C-alpha positions, 0 to 999 in steps of 0.5 A: 499500499506505501509503495502505491502511495508511493507511486501515485505521488510521483506520477502526478509529479512528474505530470506537474511538471510536464505541464508546467514545462508546457505552460512555459513553452511556446505555443503556435497553434495551427497555421489558420490560428496564425493567420488570425492572430497577424490580422488581428494585431496587424488590423490599423496598425501603425508601425511609425508610432512609438507601441505604447497607449500614453505618448508622453510616457517615455517606452521601456525597451530591454537590452543584452549584448553577448559576443560571438566572434572576436574578429580581429585588432589592427593595431596600427588603425586602431579598428576592433572587429567583432560579432555580437549578438543583442536582444530586444524585449519591450511591450506593444499594447497593439500585441494583445489575443486570448489564447483561448480563442485561438486553439491556445496558441501563445506566442506568433512571429512578426517580420520587422518590416511591418511593426515598429521596432527600436532602431539600435546603431553604434555610435564609434562606428569605424566608418565615416558616418556618426551612426550605423545602425545594426541591420534587422532585415528580413528578421522576424520578432516574437510575440506573447500573448501578454504584448511583450515584443523580443527581438535577436539579432547578430551582426559583424560589427567595426568600432574604432578603438584608442590604441596603446602600445607603450608596452608591446607586444604586453600591451594592453588596450581599453576600448568600449561599445557604445550602441544607443536608439536612433532618433529617440531622446530620454523621453521617448525611449528607455533603455535597461539592461536585462543581464549582463554582457557576456560571451555568448555559449557559441563564443570563439576564441581569437588566437592573437586577442583576449577580450575581457568585458570590464562593466556595461553602463547605462545612461537614458537610450545610451549602452556603453560596454567598456572592453580590456584587451589583451594581447597573446604575446607567446607568438611573438616572443618565440618566433620574433624576440628570442632571435633578436636576442640570439643576435644581440648575443652574437654581437656582443662575443666577437671580442671573444672571438681570436684576432688571429683569427681573420674573421673578427671584421666580417663576423661583426658586420655580418651580426650587424647586417643581421640585426639590421635586417631584422629590425627592419622587418619588425618595423611592419609588426610595431605599430606606426605610432608616435604618441604613445612611443613603443619602448620595444622601438626605442629598445630597438633603436638603442640597440642598433646604435649599440650594434654600430658601436659594437662594430666601430669598437672591433676596427679599433682593436683590430687596427691596435693589434697589428701596430708594430710602435714602440707605446708612448703612453702611460694610459694605456699601460696603466689599462693593461695593467689593470685588464690582465691577469698577470702578476708584477712578476711579469710586470715591473712597476711603471717608473716615472721619469721627473726630467720631462716637461710636465707640457708633454702629453704622457709620461714615458714609461720606463720598464724592462726589455723582459717585460714589454707590453706589446700593443696585442696586450693593449688589443686583449685589453680592450677586449676586455673593457669593451665585452664588459661594457657592450654587454651590459649596455645590451642587457640593461635595456631588456631587463628595465623592459621585463620590470616595467612589464612585470610591474604593470601586470 
């Protein structure tokens, strides 16, 4: 007996759920009933007037927006292209009927060409026009027997943004999509947000950009969606900037190559030309903007000048290495003694001749013949100085840039 009672309660509960679900689901009944509904609601209908009885009261229109796909963000031109869907709801007092009179039909569909609809446009379009109306031709609206009208539309939207490429390729951009009702002011139409702006269930990610929705602001007949566009920088780091670091490293290690090899000048020129060619390729990748200027562009310019100085320094070292004249400058000897790892066992102290006039440029050293310092020793000392100098000048800007990027994120 108890089991039978439980079974009866279960069947009753399931039946109630089915009935409730059926009541909420749209019912269109037969074709004849749909024709009868259309004749009833469109009879003497005027689509040029707002569908509200008191024309002195603003018509409330519910609006929501969802992103479907991000196509592209052109940082050079500031063009953001994406596909979005808009959902509008409002009450049309003319669209009311008794479902019992038309076979319990609770819904119908009407073409947008025959009824009043709120024209929604983009206030910051990429085109030259001041407004870009969202195309809704050939669409239909879903009408409920209590007068509620629902319009869903999607399309390609192009808007203009102000890119900020200061930290390119780790750049983050702020952008806004401004939707507004065209041809009506706040006394006639009142926009209300029905649900938060989100990505649709069919949203397709973009391989280059990640779009985040910060917030949605509503003001009378305007809806402003604030976006944050972040670049996915993995591709640029791996395929562009790591090769640049390798080329810069190759430029610096030229001072470790022995002069006797005879390849130092050609090696240095090859490194310089490789970096110059790579900079030319990167020019098309880096946004062409001066305000703000990309820190990376400034680093590239500095590194190009640094590579030029490496080439000039290398030529100077090779020139010193092949000299055969006597070294007459104690400043060079002091540099050699400072940079050399040899102890003073091999190099005797410099003896300054006090009889030499102070007007002379440098003092002549006095040393033993066995401890004579050659131009090869001078070139080796300059190699060490230039290696340390250019390693620091190459690494320091990159480290500072990485530090700024980490602090910003």
